[in-house]
C-alpha positions, 0 to 999 in steps of 0.5 A: 503143081506138077508138070506131069500128066494127071490121071483124073481116074487116079485123082478121083480114087485118091479121096472119098469126101463129097463136095470137097473139090481137089485142084488137079492143075491150073490154067492161067488164073483158073483152078481145074478142080474135080469133085465127087458129089452126091446129095444136095449142095447149097443155094449160092451165087458167084457175083464175079465169075461164071462157073463151068461144070463137066460131068465125068461120071453120073448125073448132075442137076443144077437148079437155077433161079433166073429172072423168069423163075426157077428151072433145073438143068440135067447134065448126064455124063459127058455134058458141060454147062456154065452157070452165069455169074450172079445166077443163084444155083444149087447143084445136086446129084441123086447118084454118086457123080464126078465133076470137073470145074473151072473156077478162078483161083481162090473162088469159094465153093459156096460162093459170095452169097449162100444159104446156111452151109450143111455139114456135108459141104466143104467150104474151101477154095479147093484142096491141093491134089498131090499124086 
């Protein structure tokens, strides 16, 4: 982990993989991850943690399965949203989108329970970013 400022633009320019987050720094026991996303992720659940999203560029859709039924939240650039722990959700983006997430270190990208993982989704706890 560097003790120097991290340019999110440079970090995002350093990789092309979608749905493969990079850890740019840490705050206490949380990773700050950035990712490029396009297409659909997978329905999944984080049983023990909320999941925070900030849209840096593009537009993110998050489908949610809640007690009252399914709904989709739309996050344009500059928007934030937190998926509560235990809520089944499926992120997607119809245009190239860049996001920032806060997640406890070691959190798997496909959660604790998930559907079959498509080939384009990286199952990881985040990949280290090195400037």
